[in-house]
C-alpha positions as CSV (number, residue, x, y, z in Angstrom):
1,X,27.9,28.0,-119.7
2,X,27.6,25.9,-116.3
3,X,29.5,27.6,-113.3
4,X,31.9,25.4,-111.6
5,X,32.7,26.0,-107.7
6,X,36.1,27.1,-107.3
7,X,38.6,25.4,-105.3
8,X,38.3,27.7,-102.0
9,X,34.9,26.5,-101.7
10,X,35.3,22.9,-101.8
11,X,38.0,23.5,-99.3
12,X,35.2,24.6,-96.8
13,X,32.4,22.4,-97.8
14,X,35.2,19.1,-96.8
15,X,35.8,20.9,-93.5
16,X,32.1,21.3,-92.8
17,X,31.7,17.6,-93.6
18,X,34.3,16.8,-91.5
19,X,33.2,18.5,-88.2
20,X,29.6,17.0,-88.7
21,X,31.2,13.8,-88.9
22,X,33.2,14.1,-85.4
23,X,30.3,15.3,-83.8
24,X,28.2,12.4,-84.4
25,X,31.1,10.0,-83.6
26,X,31.9,11.5,-80.0
27,X,28.7,12.4,-78.5
28,X,28.9,14.6,-75.0
29,X,27.6,12.3,-71.7
30,X,26.4,13.2,-68.1
31,X,28.1,11.5,-65.2
32,X,26.5,8.7,-63.4
33,X,26.0,8.4,-59.7
34,X,26.6,5.4,-57.4
35,X,24.3,2.3,-57.6
36,X,22.7,1.0,-54.5
37,X,20.9,-2.0,-53.9
38,X,19.0,-2.9,-50.9
39,X,19.5,-6.4,-49.8
40,X,17.2,-7.1,-46.5
41,X,13.8,-6.3,-46.0
42,X,11.7,-2.4,-47.3
43,X,9.3,-2.4,-44.0
44,X,10.0,-3.7,-40.3
45,X,7.5,-3.6,-37.2
46,X,10.0,-4.0,-34.2
47,X,9.3,-2.8,-30.4
48,X,10.4,0.8,-29.3
49,X,14.6,1.1,-29.5
50,X,15.1,-2.3,-31.3
51,X,18.3,-2.6,-32.8
52,X,17.7,-3.3,-36.8
53,X,19.8,-4.0,-40.1
54,X,19.6,-2.8,-43.0
55,X,21.7,-4.6,-45.8
56,X,23.0,-2.7,-48.7
57,X,25.4,-3.1,-51.7
58,X,26.7,-0.2,-54.1
59,X,29.2,0.2,-56.9
60,X,30.6,3.5,-57.9
61,X,29.1,5.3,-61.1
62,X,31.4,7.6,-62.9
63,X,33.5,8.7,-59.8
64,X,34.6,6.9,-56.7
65,X,32.6,7.1,-53.9
66,X,33.1,8.9,-50.7
67,X,30.7,8.2,-47.9
68,X,27.9,6.4,-46.2
69,X,25.0,8.8,-44.5
70,X,22.1,7.7,-42.6
71,X,18.6,9.7,-41.9
72,X,15.7,9.4,-40.1
73,X,13.0,11.3,-42.0
74,X,15.4,13.6,-43.3
75,X,17.8,14.1,-40.1
76,X,21.0,12.5,-39.9
77,X,20.9,9.4,-37.4
78,X,23.2,10.3,-34.3
79,X,25.8,8.0,-34.3
80,X,24.9,6.4,-30.7
81,X,22.1,4.6,-32.6
82,X,24.5,3.3,-35.4
83,X,27.0,0.7,-35.9
84,X,28.4,0.1,-39.9
85,X,29.4,-3.3,-40.0
86,X,29.0,-4.3,-36.5
87,X,31.5,-1.6,-35.2
88,X,29.9,1.2,-33.2
89,X,29.8,4.5,-35.4
90,X,32.0,7.2,-34.9
91,X,30.6,9.6,-36.7
92,X,27.6,9.9,-39.4
93,X,28.5,9.5,-42.4
94,X,30.9,7.0,-42.5
95,X,33.8,8.0,-44.8
96,X,34.8,5.3,-47.4
97,X,38.2,4.2,-47.8
98,X,40.2,1.8,-49.6
99,X,38.3,-0.6,-52.2
100,X,34.8,0.7,-50.3
101,X,35.4,3.5,-52.7
102,X,34.7,1.4,-55.5
103,X,32.2,-1.1,-54.2
104,X,30.8,-2.4,-51.3
105,X,28.8,-4.5,-49.1
106,X,27.6,-3.4,-45.9
107,X,25.5,-3.3,-43.1
108,X,24.1,-1.0,-41.4
109,X,22.5,-1.0,-37.8
110,X,20.2,1.4,-36.3
111,X,18.3,2.0,-33.0
112,X,14.4,2.2,-34.3
113,X,12.7,5.5,-32.8
114,X,11.7,4.9,-28.7
115,X,8.2,6.2,-29.1
116,X,5.9,3.1,-29.9
117,X,2.9,3.4,-32.4
118,X,4.8,4.9,-34.7
119,X,6.1,5.1,-38.6
120,X,10.1,6.4,-39.4
121,X,11.7,6.2,-43.2
122,X,15.2,5.2,-42.4
123,X,17.2,5.9,-45.5
124,X,20.7,4.7,-46.3
125,X,22.5,7.4,-48.8
126,X,25.8,6.7,-50.7
127,X,27.4,9.8,-52.1
128,X,30.5,10.1,-54.7
129,X,33.9,12.5,-54.5
130,X,32.3,14.9,-57.0
131,X,32.9,18.7,-56.5
132,X,29.1,18.7,-56.4
133,X,28.1,15.1,-54.8
134,X,26.0,13.0,-56.8
135,X,23.9,10.4,-54.5
136,X,22.2,7.4,-54.2
137,X,20.0,5.7,-52.0
138,X,17.6,3.0,-50.4
139,X,14.7,3.4,-47.4
140,X,13.5,1.2,-44.7
141,X,10.2,2.1,-43.3
142,X,10.3,1.0,-39.6
143,X,6.9,1.0,-37.6
144,X,6.9,0.3,-33.8
145,X,4.5,-1.7,-32.3
146,X,2.0,0.1,-30.2
147,X,1.1,-1.4,-26.9
148,X,3.3,-3.8,-25.3
149,X,2.4,-6.9,-23.5
150,X,1.0,-6.4,-19.9
151,X,2.0,-9.3,-17.4
152,X,0.4,-8.5,-13.4
153,X,1.6,-10.8,-10.1
154,X,-1.5,-12.3,-8.5
155,X,-1.8,-12.8,-4.2
156,X,0.8,-11.9,-2.0
157,X,3.5,-9.6,-3.7
158,X,6.1,-9.8,-0.3
159,X,5.6,-13.4,0.9
160,X,7.1,-14.6,4.2
161,X,7.8,-18.4,4.1
162,X,9.8,-20.6,6.7
163,X,13.1,-22.3,5.7
164,X,12.4,-26.0,4.5
165,X,9.7,-25.0,1.9
166,X,10.4,-27.1,-0.7
167,X,8.5,-24.3,-3.2
168,X,6.5,-21.7,-3.8
169,X,4.0,-20.7,-6.0
170,X,3.7,-17.7,-8.3
171,X,0.6,-16.8,-10.4
172,X,0.3,-14.1,-13.3
173,X,-1.9,-13.0,-15.8
174,X,-0.8,-12.4,-19.5
175,X,-2.4,-9.8,-21.7
176,X,-1.0,-9.5,-25.7
177,X,-0.2,-6.0,-26.7
178,X,0.3,-5.4,-30.5
179,X,2.0,-8.5,-31.2
180,X,1.5,-11.9,-29.7
181,X,2.9,-13.3,-26.8
182,X,6.2,-15.0,-27.0
183,X,8.1,-15.8,-24.4
184,X,8.5,-15.5,-20.5
185,X,11.7,-15.8,-18.2
186,X,12.2,-16.2,-14.3
187,X,14.7,-14.4,-12.4
188,X,16.3,-14.3,-9.1
189,X,18.2,-11.5,-8.2
190,X,18.9,-10.6,-11.8
191,X,19.9,-14.1,-12.2
192,X,18.3,-16.7,-14.5
193,X,16.9,-19.3,-12.7
194,X,18.1,-22.8,-13.5
195,X,15.3,-24.4,-15.8
196,X,15.2,-27.5,-13.9
197,X,13.9,-25.4,-10.9
198,X,10.7,-24.5,-11.5
199,X,7.6,-25.6,-14.2
200,X,4.8,-23.6,-16.0
201,X,1.5,-25.0,-15.3
202,X,2.7,-28.4,-13.9
203,X,5.0,-28.8,-17.1
204,X,8.3,-28.8,-16.8
205,X,10.8,-26.5,-18.3
206,X,13.8,-28.1,-17.9
207,X,14.0,-28.9,-21.6
208,X,12.6,-26.1,-23.0
209,X,14.7,-23.4,-20.8
210,X,14.8,-20.3,-19.5
211,X,13.3,-18.2,-21.0
212,X,11.0,-20.6,-22.8
213,X,8.4,-20.2,-25.5
214,X,4.7,-19.6,-24.8
215,X,2.6,-22.1,-27.2
216,X,-0.7,-23.1,-27.7
217,X,-3.3,-20.4,-26.3
218,X,-0.8,-18.8,-24.0
219,X,0.2,-16.7,-27.0
220,X,-2.8,-15.1,-27.0
221,X,-2.6,-14.2,-22.9
222,X,-3.4,-16.4,-20.0
223,X,-5.1,-16.0,-16.5
224,X,-4.1,-17.7,-13.4
225,X,-0.6,-18.9,-15.0
226,X,1.4,-21.0,-12.3
227,X,4.9,-20.9,-11.8
228,X,6.1,-23.3,-9.6
229,X,9.5,-22.1,-8.3
230,X,12.3,-24.2,-5.7
231,X,13.5,-22.0,-2.8
232,X,16.7,-21.0,-2.4
233,X,18.1,-23.0,0.4
234,X,19.8,-20.1,2.8
235,X,17.5,-17.8,4.8
236,X,17.3,-14.3,3.4
237,X,15.3,-11.8,1.2
238,X,15.4,-12.6,-2.7
239,X,13.6,-10.8,-5.7
240,X,11.9,-12.8,-8.3
241,X,11.2,-11.0,-11.6
242,X,8.9,-13.0,-14.4
243,X,9.3,-10.9,-17.9
244,X,6.7,-11.6,-20.5
245,X,7.9,-10.7,-23.9
246,X,6.0,-10.5,-27.4
247,X,6.8,-11.0,-30.8
248,X,8.1,-7.9,-30.9
249,X,10.6,-7.6,-28.1
250,X,8.5,-5.3,-26.2
251,X,8.5,-6.7,-22.5
252,X,6.5,-6.6,-19.0
253,X,7.6,-7.4,-15.8
254,X,6.0,-9.0,-12.4
255,X,8.2,-9.0,-9.1
256,X,7.8,-10.9,-5.5
257,X,9.9,-10.2,-3.0
258,X,10.2,-13.6,-0.9
259,X,11.6,-13.6,2.5
260,X,12.8,-17.1,3.8
261,X,13.3,-17.2,7.9
262,X,14.6,-19.8,9.8
263,X,12.4,-22.6,11.2
264,X,12.9,-22.1,14.7
265,X,13.9,-19.7,17.4
266,X,16.9,-17.2,16.4
267,X,19.7,-17.6,18.6
268,X,21.7,-14.8,20.6
269,X,25.3,-15.0,21.5
270,X,27.8,-13.2,23.8
271,X,31.1,-13.7,24.8
272,X,31.9,-15.1,28.7
273,X,34.6,-15.8,30.7
274,X,35.8,-18.5,33.0
275,X,38.5,-17.3,35.2
276,X,41.1,-19.8,37.7
277,X,39.2,-20.5,40.8
278,X,42.6,-19.8,42.4
279,X,43.0,-16.7,41.2
280,X,42.0,-13.3,42.7
281,X,38.4,-13.3,41.1
282,X,35.9,-15.8,41.4
283,X,35.9,-19.0,39.2
284,X,32.3,-19.6,38.1
285,X,30.0,-18.5,35.7
286,X,26.1,-17.8,35.8
287,X,25.5,-18.6,32.1
288,X,21.9,-17.6,32.8
289,X,23.1,-14.2,32.9
290,X,27.1,-14.3,31.5
291,X,28.2,-13.2,35.0
292,X,31.2,-14.6,36.7
293,X,30.6,-15.6,40.2
294,X,32.3,-17.5,42.7
295,X,32.9,-21.4,42.2
296,X,30.9,-22.3,45.1
297,X,28.0,-20.0,44.0
298,X,24.4,-21.9,43.3
299,X,23.9,-19.4,40.1
300,X,27.2,-21.6,38.4
301,X,26.8,-23.7,35.7
302,X,30.6,-23.7,35.0
303,X,33.7,-24.1,37.3
304,X,37.1,-24.0,36.6
305,X,38.8,-26.5,38.5
306,X,41.7,-24.6,39.6
307,X,45.5,-25.5,40.4
308,X,47.2,-28.2,41.3
309,X,49.5,-27.3,44.1
310,X,52.0,-29.9,43.3
311,X,53.0,-28.2,40.3
312,X,55.3,-25.3,39.9
313,X,53.4,-22.4,39.1
314,X,54.3,-21.6,35.7
315,X,52.2,-24.9,35.1
316,X,50.2,-25.5,38.1
317,X,46.7,-24.5,36.4
318,X,44.7,-27.8,35.7
319,X,43.1,-26.3,33.1
320,X,39.9,-28.0,33.0
321,X,36.3,-27.4,33.8
322,X,33.0,-29.0,35.1
323,X,29.3,-28.8,35.0
324,X,27.8,-28.1,38.4
325,X,24.7,-27.3,40.1
326,X,22.5,-30.1,38.3
327,X,24.3,-28.5,34.9
328,X,25.8,-31.3,32.4
329,X,27.5,-30.7,29.8
330,X,29.1,-32.8,26.4
331,X,31.6,-31.9,23.8
332,X,30.2,-31.1,20.2
333,X,32.3,-32.6,17.4
334,X,30.8,-32.9,13.9
335,X,30.4,-36.3,13.2
336,X,31.1,-37.7,16.3
337,X,28.7,-39.1,19.2
338,X,25.3,-38.2,16.7
339,X,26.5,-34.8,15.6
340,X,25.9,-34.5,11.9
341,X,28.5,-34.1,9.5
342,X,27.8,-30.4,8.2
343,X,28.0,-29.2,11.9
344,X,30.0,-25.6,12.7
345,X,29.4,-23.4,15.3
346,X,29.1,-20.7,13.1
347,X,26.0,-22.4,10.9
348,X,24.4,-23.0,14.6
349,X,21.4,-20.5,14.3
350,X,18.3,-21.5,16.2
351,X,17.8,-22.5,19.7
352,X,16.3,-25.6,18.6
353,X,19.3,-26.7,16.8
354,X,21.5,-26.2,20.3
355,X,19.0,-28.6,22.2
356,X,19.4,-30.8,19.4
357,X,23.0,-31.0,19.6
358,X,22.8,-32.2,23.6
359,X,19.5,-34.4,23.4
360,X,21.1,-36.6,20.0
361,X,24.8,-36.6,21.5
362,X,25.6,-39.9,22.9
363,X,29.0,-38.6,24.2
364,X,30.2,-38.5,27.7
365,X,27.9,-36.4,30.2
366,X,30.2,-34.2,32.4
367,X,28.8,-33.0,35.9
368,X,30.3,-32.2,38.9
369,X,31.6,-35.7,39.5
370,X,34.2,-35.2,36.3
371,X,35.8,-32.5,33.9
372,X,36.6,-32.0,30.4
373,X,40.0,-33.0,29.2
374,X,42.6,-29.8,28.9
375,X,40.5,-27.1,27.4
376,X,42.3,-25.8,24.3
377,X,41.2,-23.4,21.4
378,X,38.6,-24.7,18.9
379,X,37.2,-27.1,22.0
380,X,33.3,-26.9,21.9
381,X,30.4,-27.9,24.4
382,X,26.6,-28.0,24.9
383,X,25.7,-27.4,28.0
384,X,22.1,-27.7,29.6
385,X,20.6,-27.0,33.0
386,X,16.7,-26.6,34.1
387,X,15.3,-26.8,30.2
388,X,17.9,-24.2,29.0
389,X,20.7,-24.9,26.4
390,X,24.2,-23.2,25.6
391,X,26.4,-23.9,23.2
392,X,30.2,-22.6,24.1
393,X,33.1,-22.4,21.5
394,X,36.5,-21.6,23.4
395,X,37.9,-18.7,21.9
396,X,40.8,-18.0,23.8
397,X,43.1,-19.8,26.9
398,X,45.1,-16.9,28.7
399,X,47.9,-19.1,30.6
400,X,49.9,-16.9,33.0
401,X,53.3,-18.2,34.2
402,X,53.9,-16.2,37.3
403,X,50.3,-15.9,38.6
404,X,46.8,-17.2,38.7
405,X,45.1,-15.1,36.2
406,X,44.3,-17.8,34.0
407,X,41.0,-17.6,32.1
408,X,39.3,-19.2,29.2
409,X,37.2,-16.9,27.1
410,X,34.1,-18.5,24.8
411,X,31.7,-17.1,22.1
412,X,28.4,-18.2,23.7
413,X,25.3,-19.0,21.6
414,X,21.5,-19.6,23.8
């Protein structure tokens, strides 16, 4: 007789079958890390300390993302060398908020290593917020150019030129380093020179700009390349800097200190007085020395014309002057009697200019037989005697009402 399974045994077999089916329908799975993709170049060659950008996209795995970390050869990059999405980093890592915890597209800007001729691996890592964070990363390798270009200024590095020179020639030799030469720029006292004011090897750079791109054989180097630069009009000292850059952004500079001097003999300046000749003090002026002398002294070039005794004391000073002892004088007024429109006392800086203000002046000559009009502040005169010339500007007129201590005060250039 066959043995038939009893009921309890059948139930055990049924439960076992159900358990085995459940395990097949619901397998146990591990958490997945964020997915990070590099969107920019893998290998870069740069100048030392040049800024570069790594572009990434990332999407969360099982868990939300928590932070972006940046490393150079396994060491966290200081925030001072970092920007996240164009904004200076306040920390490394950058913690994620909002929708960036689910997916992001970021730019990470980094200042490359400072040492030339080296290679560094820059890693951008994204971690999730698990208790034991899962992470994914991308890596960019940055090589720095080993040798920068060399720019050498030839000739006198501190030339002195006379005002009126149209331009000055600077000759330079440029040698490439690790990269091809890329551009040249010209600066005067740190400011870019207008491209219309210079040319390079007899070619105008007006259309090319400043800096301008090097072309042809110049990218491999040049010998005695010539800049012809227009000089500024004003007298003084200027520093001209020429900056050579290669394709990696490495630079070298050559500088000249250019001094522009006046074309003529520099003037001297002093303050002189002419006193009322009827006062207690002498009424003449010796322009050779600036001393006050008697109005009848043979040393005087200018004299005051005293008082009108028919007038009351408070109004009797005639307030005019004359040239004496062979001296003559003329009024100087911009745009009048042959004086140029741009004339000013302050801008008259050479003895030759003062002489020209007299010899080119077609105005009335004032001597011992005539006199000026009433002298007022701002009047200007040019005086000559025995081949010497003086330029006078009336600085002050002192008028007294109860005595004859009146006087004129002049600024005198000679």
